[in-house]
ROFI-852104 format. One record per residue (C-alpha): x negated, y, z negated; residue in one letter; residue number from 1. Coordinates in pm, 1 decimal. Each point is the difference from the previous one (the first is absolute). Layout:
! ROFI-852104
<node X="X" Y="Y" Z="Z" resn="a" resi="NUM"/>
...
! end
This chain:
! ROFI-852104
<node X="-12630.8" Y="8289.5" Z="-10640.9" resn="x" resi="1"/>
<node X="337.7" Y="-16.7" Z="-169.8" resn="x" resi="2"/>
<node X="299.6" Y="-163.8" Z="167.3" resn="x" resi="3"/>
<node X="358.0" Y="78.2" Z="-105.2" resn="x" resi="4"/>
<node X="293.4" Y="-223.9" Z="87.7" resn="x" resi="5"/>
<node X="367.5" Y="83.9" Z="-44.7" resn="x" resi="6"/>
<node X="132.1" Y="-334.4" Z="-120.1" resn="x" resi="7"/>
<node X="365.8" Y="75.3" Z="-69.7" resn="x" resi="8"/>
<node X="176.7" Y="323.6" Z="90.0" resn="x" resi="9"/>
<node X="364.6" Y="68.8" Z="-81.4" resn="x" resi="10"/>
<node X="198.8" Y="322.0" Z="-36.7" resn="x" resi="11"/>
<node X="-55.0" Y="-15.5" Z="-377.6" resn="x" resi="12"/>
<node X="-357.6" Y="-129.7" Z="-42.4" resn="x" resi="13"/>
<node X="-328.1" Y="-98.2" Z="161.6" resn="x" resi="14"/>
<node X="-269.1" Y="-252.2" Z="-88.5" resn="x" resi="15"/>
<node X="-353.1" Y="70.6" Z="122.0" resn="x" resi="16"/>
<node X="-316.3" Y="-208.3" Z="-18.4" resn="x" resi="17"/>
<node X="-352.2" Y="141.0" Z="19.0" resn="x" resi="18"/>
<node X="-318.8" Y="-192.2" Z="71.3" resn="x" resi="19"/>
<node X="-360.5" Y="106.8" Z="36.1" resn="x" resi="20"/>
<node X="-200.6" Y="-144.8" Z="288.6" resn="x" resi="21"/>
<node X="-377.3" Y="-15.4" Z="39.0" resn="x" resi="22"/>
<node X="-191.4" Y="77.8" Z="321.2" resn="x" resi="23"/>
<node X="74.8" Y="-351.6" Z="131.4" resn="x" resi="24"/>
<node X="374.0" Y="43.0" Z="-51.3" resn="x" resi="25"/>
<node X="9.7" Y="-238.1" Z="-297.3" resn="x" resi="26"/>
<node X="202.3" Y="80.4" Z="-307.7" resn="x" resi="27"/>
<node X="-190.8" Y="125.0" Z="-302.8" resn="x" resi="28"/>
<node X="171.0" Y="-35.2" Z="-336.9" resn="x" resi="29"/>
<node X="365.3" Y="-58.4" Z="-74.0" resn="x" resi="30"/>
<node X="308.9" Y="111.5" Z="189.5" resn="x" resi="31"/>
<node X="172.6" Y="288.0" Z="-177.4" resn="x" resi="32"/>
<node X="378.4" Y="22.8" Z="27.5" resn="x" resi="33"/>
<node X="227.8" Y="281.8" Z="-101.8" resn="x" resi="34"/>
<node X="371.1" Y="62.9" Z="31.9" resn="x" resi="35"/>
<node X="158.6" Y="344.9" Z="20.2" resn="x" resi="36"/>
<node X="362.9" Y="101.5" Z="-37.6" resn="x" resi="37"/>
<node X="166.3" Y="256.5" Z="222.1" resn="x" resi="38"/>
<node X="14.5" Y="284.2" Z="-252.6" resn="x" resi="39"/>
<node X="-181.2" Y="333.2" Z="-22.4" resn="x" resi="40"/>
<node X="-254.8" Y="-109.0" Z="-262.8" resn="x" resi="41"/>
<node X="-104.0" Y="-316.4" Z="180.5" resn="x" resi="42"/>
<node X="0.7" Y="168.6" Z="342.0" resn="x" resi="43"/>
<node X="-263.7" Y="238.0" Z="-136.4" resn="x" resi="44"/>
<node X="-201.3" Y="-292.3" Z="-140.6" resn="x" resi="45"/>
<node X="25.7" Y="-176.2" Z="336.1" resn="x" resi="46"/>
<node X="-117.7" Y="313.3" Z="180.9" resn="x" resi="47"/>
<node X="-304.3" Y="15.9" Z="-229.4" resn="x" resi="48"/>
<node X="-80.3" Y="-372.1" Z="35.5" resn="x" resi="49"/>
<node X="20.7" Y="-79.1" Z="372.8" resn="x" resi="50"/>
<node X="-118.6" Y="154.1" Z="329.7" resn="x" resi="51"/>
<node X="233.8" Y="251.8" Z="162.6" resn="x" resi="52"/>
<node X="92.5" Y="-232.8" Z="289.7" resn="x" resi="53"/>
<node X="121.9" Y="-267.6" Z="-244.1" resn="x" resi="54"/>
<node X="188.3" Y="261.3" Z="-202.7" resn="x" resi="55"/>
<node X="165.5" Y="144.2" Z="311.0" resn="x" resi="56"/>
<node X="110.6" Y="-344.0" Z="118.9" resn="x" resi="57"/>
<node X="170.0" Y="-62.0" Z="-334.1" resn="x" resi="58"/>
<node X="160.5" Y="345.1" Z="0.8" resn="x" resi="59"/>
<node X="150.7" Y="-77.1" Z="341.6" resn="x" resi="60"/>
<node X="204.3" Y="-271.9" Z="-170.2" resn="x" resi="61"/>
<node X="60.4" Y="180.7" Z="-327.1" resn="x" resi="62"/>
<node X="74.0" Y="347.4" Z="137.5" resn="x" resi="63"/>
<node X="30.4" Y="-42.9" Z="373.9" resn="x" resi="64"/>
<node X="-266.8" Y="269.2" Z="57.7" resn="x" resi="65"/>
<node X="-378.8" Y="33.1" Z="-8.9" resn="x" resi="66"/>
<node X="-166.7" Y="148.8" Z="-303.7" resn="x" resi="67"/>
<node X="-211.7" Y="313.9" Z="44.3" resn="x" resi="68"/>
! end
């Protein structure tokens, strides 16, 4: 299972962490962090990298509307 956390969300950027959990809910491996800027290129990268519910939550702040 993979868990995504929106760490910092502003109108111009977002920082997201991603961890992998085993069957017992314990973290496996390192925490991966990534920041994205609010521009067309990085919005597309974000859309490709995170689940749609995370993407839509960020778009609510960045655009004020849900994505597709």
